MARROVO-457887 format. One record per residue (C-alpha): residue in three letters; residue number from 1; x, y, z. Coordinates in steps of 0.2 Angstrom, whole numbers, plus 5000, padded with zeros to 4 digits. Each point is the difference from the previous one (the first is absolute). Example, Ala and Ser with C-alpha at 12.3 -4.5 7.8 and 13.67 -1.06 7.14 Angstrom:
<vokes>
+---------+-----+------+------+------+
: residuo : num :    x :    y :    z :
+---------+-----+------+------+------+
:     ALA :   1 : 5062 : 4978 : 5039 :
:     SER :   2 : 5006 : 5017 : 4997 :
+---------+-----+------+------+------+
</vokes>
This chain:
<vokes>
+---------+-----+------+------+------+
: residuo : num :    x :    y :    z :
+---------+-----+------+------+------+
:     MET :   1 : 4995 : 5041 : 5026 :
:     ILE :   2 : 5000 : 5020 : 5007 :
:     TYR :   3 : 4984 : 5002 : 4990 :
:     THR :   4 : 4992 : 4982 : 5008 :
:     VAL :   5 : 5005 : 5008 : 5016 :
:     ALA :   6 : 4992 : 5014 : 4995 :
:     ILE :   7 : 4981 : 4995 : 4997 :
:     VAL :   8 : 5000 : 4990 : 5016 :
:     LEU :   9 : 5005 : 5018 : 5009 :
:     SER :  10 : 4989 : 5011 : 4990 :
:     ALA :  11 : 4987 : 4989 : 5003 :
:     VAL :  12 : 5001 : 4998 : 5019 :
:     MET :  13 : 5006 : 5016 : 5005 :
:     ASN :  14 : 4989 : 5010 : 4984 :
:     ILE :  15 : 5017 : 5011 : 4996 :
:     PRO :  16 : 5005 : 5005 : 4983 :
:     ASN :  17 : 5010 : 4985 : 4991 :
:     TRP :  18 : 5015 : 5011 : 4995 :
:     GLN :  19 : 5002 : 5003 : 5024 :
:     THR :  20 : 5001 : 4980 : 5001 :
:     ILE :  21 : 5012 : 4996 : 4986 :
:     LEU :  22 : 5011 : 5012 : 5008 :
:     LEU :  23 : 4998 : 4991 : 5018 :
:     SER :  24 : 5001 : 4985 : 4997 :
:     GLY :  25 : 5013 : 4999 : 4986 :
:     LEU :  26 : 5011 : 5010 : 5013 :
:     ILE :  27 : 4995 : 4989 : 5015 :
:     THR :  28 : 5006 : 4987 : 4987 :
:     ILE :  29 : 5018 : 5008 : 4998 :
:     ILE :  30 : 5003 : 5001 : 5017 :
:     TYR :  31 : 4997 : 4982 : 5005 :
:     SER :  32 : 5014 : 4994 : 4986 :
:     TYR :  33 : 5011 : 5013 : 5001 :
:     GLN :  34 : 5001 : 4992 : 5017 :
:     GLY :  35 : 4997 : 4982 : 4998 :
:     GLY :  36 : 5009 : 4994 : 4983 :
:     MET :  37 : 4998 : 4981 : 4992 :
:     LYS :  38 : 4993 : 4994 : 5018 :
:     ALA :  39 : 4987 : 5013 : 5001 :
:     VAL :  40 : 4990 : 4995 : 4985 :
:     ILE :  41 : 5002 : 4980 : 5002 :
:     TRP :  42 : 4994 : 5002 : 5018 :
:     GLY :  43 : 4987 : 5013 : 4997 :
:     ASP :  44 : 4993 : 4987 : 4985 :
:     VAL :  45 : 5000 : 4988 : 5014 :
:     ILE :  46 : 4990 : 5006 : 5009 :
:     GLN :  47 : 4986 : 5011 : 4991 :
:     MET :  48 : 4996 : 4985 : 4988 :
:     LEU :  49 : 4995 : 4992 : 5015 :
:     ILE :  50 : 4988 : 5016 : 5003 :
:     LEU :  51 : 4996 : 5002 : 4983 :
:     THR :  52 : 4995 : 4981 : 4999 :
:     ALA :  53 : 4990 : 5003 : 5018 :
:     GLY :  54 : 4991 : 5018 : 4993 :
:     ILE :  55 : 4995 : 4989 : 4983 :
:     PHE :  56 : 4991 : 4987 : 5008 :
:     VAL :  57 : 4994 : 5010 : 5014 :
:     CYS :  58 : 4990 : 5011 : 4985 :
:     THR :  59 : 4995 : 4987 : 4990 :
:     TYR :  60 : 4992 : 4991 : 5014 :
:     TYR :  61 : 4990 : 5018 : 5004 :
:     GLY :  62 : 4995 : 5004 : 4981 :
:     ILE :  63 : 4993 : 4979 : 5000 :
:     HIS :  64 : 4991 : 5003 : 5014 :
:     LEU :  65 : 4995 : 5018 : 4997 :
:     LEU :  66 : 4988 : 4993 : 4984 :
:     GLY :  67 : 4992 : 4987 : 5010 :
:     GLY :  68 : 5012 : 4985 : 4999 :
:     TRP :  69 : 5010 : 4988 : 4986 :
:     ASP :  70 : 4982 : 4998 : 4994 :
:     GLU :  71 : 4996 : 5016 : 4994 :
:     PHE :  72 : 5018 : 5007 : 4998 :
:     LEU :  73 : 5001 : 4984 : 4984 :
:     ALA :  74 : 4980 : 5007 : 4995 :
:     GLY :  75 : 5008 : 5018 : 4998 :
:     ILE :  76 : 5016 : 4997 : 4991 :
:     ASP :  77 : 5002 : 5010 : 4982 :
:     PRO :  78 : 5002 : 4982 : 4990 :
:     GLY :  79 : 5014 : 5013 : 4990 :
:     ARG :  80 : 5008 : 5000 : 5017 :
:     THR :  81 : 5004 : 4984 : 5002 :
:     THR :  82 : 5006 : 4995 : 4979 :
:     ILE :  83 : 5020 : 4997 : 5005 :
:     VAL :  84 : 5003 : 4992 : 4984 :
:     LYS :  85 : 4997 : 5011 : 4982 :
:     ASN :  86 : 5004 : 4990 : 4983 :
:     ASN :  87 : 5007 : 5018 : 4991 :
:     TRP :  88 : 5020 : 5003 : 4996 :
:     GLY :  89 : 4999 : 5021 : 5007 :
:     VAL :  90 : 4999 : 5005 : 4983 :
:     GLY :  91 : 4987 : 5013 : 4997 :
:     PRO :  92 : 4985 : 5011 : 5007 :
:     ASP :  93 : 4998 : 4992 : 5018 :
:     ALA :  94 : 5008 : 4986 : 4998 :
:     GLU :  95 : 5010 : 4999 : 5016 :
:     PHE :  96 : 5004 : 4988 : 5013 :
:     GLY :  97 : 4998 : 4983 : 4988 :
:     ILE :  98 : 5013 : 4985 : 5005 :
:     TRP :  99 : 5011 : 5002 : 4985 :
:     PRO : 100 : 5006 : 5018 : 5006 :
:     MET : 101 : 4999 : 4996 : 5018 :
:     ILE : 102 : 5010 : 4983 : 4999 :
:     ILE : 103 : 5013 : 5004 : 4988 :
:     GLY : 104 : 5003 : 5021 : 5003 :
:     GLY : 105 : 4995 : 4994 : 5020 :
:     PHE : 106 : 5018 : 4989 : 4998 :
:     PHE : 107 : 5010 : 5010 : 4993 :
:     LEU : 108 : 4993 : 5012 : 5014 :
:     TYR : 109 : 5005 : 4990 : 5015 :
:     ILE : 110 : 5015 : 4995 : 4994 :
:     SER : 111 : 5005 : 5017 : 4996 :
:     TYR : 112 : 4992 : 5005 : 5018 :
:     TYR : 113 : 5005 : 4983 : 5011 :
:     GLY : 114 : 5018 : 4999 : 4990 :
:     CYS : 115 : 5005 : 5019 : 4996 :
:     ASP : 116 : 4992 : 5011 : 5011 :
:     GLN : 117 : 5014 : 5007 : 5015 :
:     SER : 118 : 4985 : 5003 : 5010 :
:     GLN : 119 : 4995 : 4979 : 5001 :
:     ALA : 120 : 5017 : 4995 : 4994 :
:     GLN : 121 : 5008 : 5008 : 5018 :
:     ARG : 122 : 4988 : 4991 : 5007 :
:     SER : 123 : 5008 : 4983 : 4994 :
:     LEU : 124 : 5018 : 5007 : 4999 :
:     SER : 125 : 4996 : 5000 : 5022 :
:     GLY : 126 : 4995 : 4982 : 5000 :
:     ARG : 127 : 5014 : 4987 : 5007 :
:     ASP : 128 : 5003 : 4989 : 4985 :
:     ILE : 129 : 4995 : 4998 : 4983 :
:     SER : 130 : 4988 : 4985 : 5008 :
:     GLN : 131 : 4991 : 5013 : 5011 :
:     VAL : 132 : 4996 : 5010 : 4988 :
:     ARG : 133 : 4993 : 4987 : 4987 :
:     LYS : 134 : 4989 : 4998 : 5014 :
:     ALA : 135 : 4997 : 5015 : 5002 :
:     LEU : 136 : 4993 : 5006 : 4983 :
:     MET : 137 : 4989 : 4981 : 5000 :
:     PHE : 138 : 4994 : 5003 : 5016 :
:     ASN : 139 : 4997 : 5016 : 4992 :
:     GLY : 140 : 4990 : 4995 : 4983 :
:     ILE : 141 : 4988 : 4988 : 5010 :
:     LEU : 142 : 4994 : 5012 : 5014 :
:     ARG : 143 : 4998 : 5017 : 4989 :
:     PHE : 144 : 4983 : 4988 : 4991 :
:     PRO : 145 : 4990 : 4998 : 5018 :
:     ILE : 146 : 5005 : 5016 : 5004 :
:     THR : 147 : 4996 : 5011 : 4983 :
:     PHE : 148 : 4984 : 4988 : 5000 :
:     LEU : 149 : 4994 : 5005 : 5016 :
:     TYR : 150 : 5002 : 5022 : 4998 :
:     CYS : 151 : 4989 : 4995 : 4984 :
:     LEU : 152 : 4988 : 4992 : 5010 :
:     MET : 153 : 5001 : 5014 : 5012 :
:     GLY : 154 : 4998 : 5012 : 4985 :
:     LEU : 155 : 4984 : 4989 : 4990 :
:     ALA : 156 : 4991 : 4999 : 5022 :
:     ILE : 157 : 5004 : 5019 : 5001 :
:     GLY : 158 : 4997 : 5003 : 4981 :
:     SER : 159 : 4981 : 4992 : 5003 :
:     PHE : 160 : 4996 : 5009 : 5014 :
:     ALA : 161 : 5004 : 5019 : 4991 :
:     ARG : 162 : 4988 : 4992 : 4986 :
:     LYS : 163 : 4986 : 4996 : 5013 :
:     ASN : 164 : 5002 : 5015 : 5012 :
:     SER : 165 : 4996 : 5016 : 4990 :
:     ASP : 166 : 5006 : 5011 : 5016 :
:     PHE : 167 : 5018 : 4991 : 4999 :
:     MET : 168 : 5002 : 5002 : 4982 :
:     GLN : 169 : 4995 : 5018 : 5000 :
:     LEU : 170 : 5015 : 5002 : 5013 :
:     ILE : 171 : 5014 : 4991 : 4987 :
:     PRO : 172 : 5004 : 5015 : 4985 :
:     ASP : 173 : 4999 : 4994 : 4982 :
:     ASP : 174 : 5017 : 5003 : 4994 :
:     LYS : 175 : 5007 : 4990 : 5016 :
:     PRO : 176 : 4996 : 4983 : 5004 :
:     ASP : 177 : 5015 : 4998 : 5011 :
:     TYR : 178 : 4992 : 5010 : 5015 :
:     MET : 179 : 4986 : 4986 : 4999 :
:     VAL : 180 : 5011 : 4988 : 5014 :
:     PRO : 181 : 5004 : 5017 : 5011 :
:     LEU : 182 : 4982 : 5007 : 4999 :
:     PHE : 183 : 4995 : 4984 : 5006 :
:     ILE : 184 : 5009 : 4996 : 5015 :
:     ILE : 185 : 4996 : 5016 : 5004 :
:     GLU : 186 : 4982 : 5000 : 4999 :
:     TYR : 187 : 4994 : 4983 : 5007 :
:     LEU : 188 : 5013 : 4992 : 5009 :
:     PRO : 189 : 5002 : 5001 : 5018 :
:     HIS : 190 : 5011 : 5013 : 5008 :
:     GLY : 191 : 5014 : 4987 : 5007 :
:     LEU : 192 : 5002 : 4993 : 4983 :
:     ILE : 193 : 4999 : 5018 : 4989 :
:     GLY : 194 : 5020 : 5004 : 5009 :
:     LEU : 195 : 5005 : 4981 : 4998 :
:     LEU : 196 : 4996 : 4998 : 4979 :
:     PHE : 197 : 5007 : 5018 : 4996 :
:     VAL : 198 : 5016 : 4996 : 5008 :
:     ALA : 199 : 5000 : 4984 : 4989 :
:     ILE : 200 : 4997 : 5011 : 4984 :
:     LEU : 201 : 5012 : 5014 : 5007 :
:     ALA : 202 : 5011 : 4986 : 5003 :
:     ALA : 203 : 5000 : 4990 : 4981 :
:     ALA : 204 : 5000 : 5016 : 4991 :
:     MET : 205 : 5016 : 5009 : 5011 :
:     SER : 206 : 5008 : 4980 : 4997 :
:     SER : 207 : 5003 : 5002 : 4984 :
:     LEU : 208 : 5003 : 5016 : 5001 :
:     SER : 209 : 5014 : 5001 : 5012 :
:     SER : 210 : 5007 : 4983 : 4988 :
:     ALA : 211 : 5000 : 5011 : 4985 :
:     ILE : 212 : 5010 : 5014 : 5008 :
:     ASN : 213 : 5013 : 4987 : 5007 :
:     SER : 214 : 5002 : 4993 : 4986 :
:     LEU : 215 : 5003 : 5016 : 4987 :
:     SER : 216 : 5013 : 5005 : 5013 :
:     ALA : 217 : 5008 : 4984 : 5003 :
:     ALA : 218 : 5000 : 5000 : 4976 :
:     SER : 219 : 5008 : 5022 : 5000 :
:     VAL : 220 : 5011 : 4994 : 5015 :
:     GLU : 221 : 5009 : 4986 : 4991 :
:     ASP : 222 : 4996 : 5002 : 4982 :
:     ILE : 223 : 5007 : 5021 : 5000 :
:     ILE : 224 : 5009 : 5006 : 5016 :
:     VAL : 225 : 5009 : 4985 : 5007 :
:     ARG : 226 : 5005 : 4993 : 4980 :
:     GLY : 227 : 5017 : 4999 : 4999 :
:     ARG : 228 : 5006 : 5009 : 5014 :
:     ASN : 229 : 5004 : 4993 : 5016 :
:     PHE : 230 : 4990 : 5008 : 5017 :
:     GLU : 231 : 5001 : 4999 : 5019 :
:     ALA : 232 : 4984 : 4991 : 5006 :
:     HIS : 233 : 4993 : 5015 : 5011 :
:     LYS : 234 : 5000 : 5009 : 4984 :
:     VAL : 235 : 4992 : 4989 : 4990 :
:     LEU : 236 : 4986 : 4998 : 5013 :
:     ARG : 237 : 5000 : 5018 : 4998 :
:     TYR : 238 : 4997 : 5001 : 4984 :
:     SER : 239 : 4987 : 4986 : 4999 :
:     LYS : 240 : 4989 : 5013 : 5015 :
:     TRP : 241 : 5002 : 5015 : 4989 :
:     MET : 242 : 4994 : 4990 : 4982 :
:     THR : 243 : 4985 : 4991 : 5013 :
:     VAL : 244 : 4995 : 5018 : 5001 :
:     PHE : 245 : 5004 : 5005 : 4981 :
:     TRP : 246 : 4989 : 4985 : 4994 :
:     GLY : 247 : 4985 : 5005 : 5015 :
:     LEU : 248 : 4996 : 5017 : 4995 :
:     VAL : 249 : 5002 : 4993 : 4982 :
:     CYS : 250 : 4986 : 4989 : 5004 :
:     ILE : 251 : 4987 : 5014 : 5008 :
:     THR : 252 : 5005 : 5011 : 4985 :
:     LEU : 253 : 4994 : 4983 : 4990 :
:     ALA : 254 : 4985 : 4996 : 5011 :
:     PHE : 255 : 4990 : 5017 : 4993 :
:     SER : 256 : 5000 : 4996 : 4983 :
:     ALA : 257 : 4997 : 4982 : 5004 :
:     GLY : 258 : 4978 : 4999 : 5003 :
:     ASN : 259 : 5001 : 5006 : 4983 :
:     ILE : 260 : 5008 : 4980 : 4990 :
:     ALA : 261 : 4987 : 4990 : 5003 :
:     PRO : 262 : 4982 : 4998 : 5008 :
:     THR : 263 : 5008 : 4992 : 5013 :
:     VAL : 264 : 5016 : 4997 : 5012 :
:     ILE : 265 : 5004 : 4984 : 4998 :
:     GLU : 266 : 4998 : 5002 : 4980 :
:     ALA : 267 : 5010 : 5014 : 5000 :
:     ILE : 268 : 5014 : 4992 : 5009 :
:     ASN : 269 : 5002 : 4985 : 4988 :
:     LYS : 270 : 4995 : 5011 : 4986 :
:     VAL : 271 : 5017 : 5013 : 5001 :
:     GLY : 272 : 5009 : 4982 : 5006 :
:     SER : 273 : 4997 : 4993 : 4981 :
:     ALA : 274 : 5006 : 5014 : 4992 :
:     PHE : 275 : 5016 : 4994 : 5005 :
:     TYR : 276 : 5000 : 4983 : 5009 :
:     GLY : 277 : 5005 : 4992 : 4981 :
:     PRO : 278 : 5014 : 5008 : 4993 :
:     ILE : 279 : 5008 : 5000 : 5020 :
:     VAL : 280 : 4998 : 4980 : 5001 :
:     ALA : 281 : 5006 : 5000 : 4984 :
:     CYS : 282 : 5015 : 5010 : 5002 :
:     PHE : 283 : 5006 : 4987 : 5017 :
:     LEU : 284 : 4995 : 4987 : 4984 :
:     LEU : 285 : 5012 : 5005 : 4988 :
:     ALA : 286 : 5013 : 5006 : 5012 :
:     PHE : 287 : 4999 : 4979 : 5007 :
:     PHE : 288 : 5000 : 4990 : 4984 :
:     SER : 289 : 5007 : 5012 : 4986 :
:     ARG : 290 : 5019 : 5004 : 5000 :
:     ASN : 291 : 5001 : 5009 : 4984 :
:     ILE : 292 : 4987 : 5014 : 5004 :
:     SER : 293 : 5009 : 5015 : 5009 :
:     ALA : 294 : 4992 : 5013 : 5011 :
:     ARG : 295 : 4998 : 5013 : 4987 :
:     ASP : 296 : 4988 : 4988 : 4992 :
:     ILE : 297 : 4991 : 4994 : 5012 :
:     ASN : 298 : 4998 : 5017 : 5006 :
:     ILE : 299 : 4992 : 5005 : 4982 :
:     GLY : 300 : 4986 : 4987 : 5003 :
:     ILE : 301 : 4995 : 5004 : 5015 :
:     ILE : 302 : 4998 : 5018 : 4994 :
:     ALA : 303 : 4991 : 4992 : 4984 :
:     GLY : 304 : 4988 : 4988 : 5013 :
:     VAL : 305 : 4995 : 5015 : 5012 :
:     ALA : 306 : 4996 : 5012 : 4987 :
:     THR : 307 : 4989 : 4986 : 4992 :
:     ASN : 308 : 4990 : 4997 : 5014 :
:     LEU : 309 : 4999 : 5018 : 5002 :
:     LEU : 310 : 4995 : 5005 : 4983 :
:     ILE : 311 : 4985 : 4986 : 5001 :
:     TRP : 312 : 4996 : 5008 : 5016 :
:     ILE : 313 : 5001 : 5019 : 4995 :
:     THR : 314 : 4990 : 4996 : 4984 :
:     GLY : 315 : 4986 : 4989 : 5007 :
:     ALA : 316 : 5005 : 4986 : 4987 :
:     PRO : 317 : 4984 : 4985 : 5006 :
:     ILE : 318 : 5014 : 4988 : 5008 :
:     PHE : 319 : 4997 : 4993 : 5017 :
:     TRP : 320 : 5014 : 5008 : 5013 :
:     ILE : 321 : 5007 : 4984 : 5006 :
:     TRP : 322 : 5005 : 4998 : 4981 :
:     TRP : 323 : 5014 : 5011 : 5006 :
:     ASN : 324 : 5009 : 4988 : 5004 :
:     PHE : 325 : 5001 : 4989 : 4989 :
:     ILE : 326 : 5003 : 5014 : 4985 :
:     GLY : 327 : 5014 : 5011 : 5011 :
:     PHE : 328 : 5009 : 4983 : 5002 :
:     THR : 329 : 5000 : 4993 : 4982 :
:     VAL : 330 : 5003 : 5019 : 4996 :
:     THR : 331 : 5013 : 5001 : 5011 :
:     ILE : 332 : 5010 : 4983 : 4992 :
:     VAL : 333 : 4996 : 5002 : 4980 :
:     VAL : 334 : 5007 : 5017 : 5002 :
:     SER : 335 : 5015 : 4998 : 5009 :
:     ARG : 336 : 5004 : 4985 : 4990 :
:     ILE : 337 : 4998 : 5010 : 4984 :
:     ILE : 338 : 5013 : 5012 : 5009 :
:     SER : 339 : 5012 : 4989 : 5003 :
:     VAL : 340 : 4999 : 4992 : 4982 :
:     LEU : 341 : 5002 : 5019 : 4991 :
:     SER : 342 : 5014 : 5006 : 5010 :
:     PRO : 343 : 5008 : 4990 : 5011 :
:     SER : 344 : 5009 : 5004 : 5017 :
:     HIS : 345 : 5017 : 4997 : 5003 :
:     THR : 346 : 4998 : 4996 : 5017 :
:     ARG : 347 : 4996 : 4981 : 5004 :
:     GLY : 348 : 4990 : 4994 : 5010 :
:     HIS : 349 : 5001 : 4985 : 5014 :
:     ARG : 350 : 4988 : 4989 : 5007 :
:     ILE : 351 : 4992 : 5006 : 5016 :
:     LEU : 352 : 4993 : 4982 : 5004 :
:     ARG : 353 : 5010 : 4989 : 5009 :
:     THR : 354 : 4988 : 4985 : 5007 :
:     GLU : 355 : 4989 : 4989 : 4988 :
:     LEU : 356 : 4983 : 5005 : 5000 :
:     LYS : 357 : 4990 : 4987 : 5006 :
:     PHE : 358 : 4980 : 5006 : 4996 :
:     LEU : 359 : 4993 : 4984 : 5005 :
:     ASN : 360 : 5003 : 4998 : 5018 :
:     ARG : 361 : 4989 : 4998 : 5015 :
:     GLU : 362 : 4992 : 5018 : 5000 :
:     ASN : 363 : 4999 : 5005 : 4983 :
:     LEU : 364 : 4991 : 4980 : 4999 :
:     VAL : 365 : 4986 : 5006 : 5011 :
:     LEU : 366 : 4996 : 5016 : 4993 :
:     ILE : 367 : 4997 : 4995 : 4987 :
:     LEU : 368 : 4988 : 4988 : 5006 :
:     PHE : 369 : 4991 : 5013 : 5011 :
:     PHE : 370 : 4999 : 5009 : 4984 :
:     ILE : 371 : 4988 : 4986 : 4993 :
:     LEU : 372 : 4991 : 5001 : 5016 :
:     ILE : 373 : 4999 : 5019 : 4997 :
:     LEU : 374 : 4990 : 4997 : 4982 :
:     LEU : 375 : 4990 : 4985 : 5005 :
:     ILE : 376 : 4995 : 5012 : 5015 :
:     SER : 377 : 4998 : 5016 : 4989 :
:     PHE : 378 : 4990 : 4990 : 4988 :
:     SER : 379 : 4987 : 4994 : 5010 :
:     LEU : 380 : 4998 : 5012 : 5015 :
:     PRO : 381 : 4986 : 5008 : 4992 :
:     LYS : 382 : 4988 : 4986 : 4994 :
:     LEU : 383 : 5002 : 4999 : 5024 :
:     LEU : 384 : 4999 : 5017 : 5003 :
:     ASN : 385 : 4984 : 5003 : 4987 :
+---------+-----+------+------+------+
</vokes>
């Protein structure tokens, strides 16, 4: 996320990326250090409203500069409207197929929303389980229209770039992430430029503050405080120290973020996919298995992550979203094998104290909405073309 902010600032201020990485990283560390979880949640609310307004404005001006809705539809690259690709994500140029997106995406998102501390900390701040379920349901429902809207914005600005050679020349060939910031600078009224850059910066820094806060919380609870009795003010002090530490780590990693994938959004999901499968496997084994020890699970996690990293490093033609499923499967299988070959003397215990009810109202709503998304995805190319 620091790299995302750096792109925006670099485009606006015309200064090197390394300077904008340091600037945005230090600013985020400061307000995360001061605010904690309360700052994260309220920041998310305000920033999401600004971001959504910014997307609407960018989409409107992109279509307006093209000459209207009819000109926009006529100028769309047909390849950009193919939402559903019937491939398995294995082999050269086999990416974003429907099957890897459904299967791999399933494991990615159950891990992200169920196990990722940046999301779990939001759920744990809810009043009760009913409120958490409703929040996750509305998140699932609103995610699609928001995603559709910023894809529409990308189509509008991309079509304008194809039509306008002067604007196309401004966009670096190897940095497509610069398209939206440069469009805002060059073609929008000055009164709106500040608002839209605030929207982009807000979204990126919101995600960064969530990451820093979650890393700090997990480090303090699982490493520093675990098994010890500390006074509240000492725990708070350790949390702030860890906030600074992880903020500096994020700044350091941001310098190499541009080399991971062609775009920021792909880089984020690519890195996450290497770890999300093993993480959700760890949680499920802890919930449902009593004869697997922590040692077995740790070995399984190492095997799952190592397998994904090996696929990444060797360049095997397997679409990266499959890594979520592959890491999950390898972790489960290796953990089971280790537990059988070398049984641990430490017996596990059941973590879940309540009965799981999958067929509740919120889940049924989300299943029906998923079917609606598929229907829209199959029919949308015909509507746009």
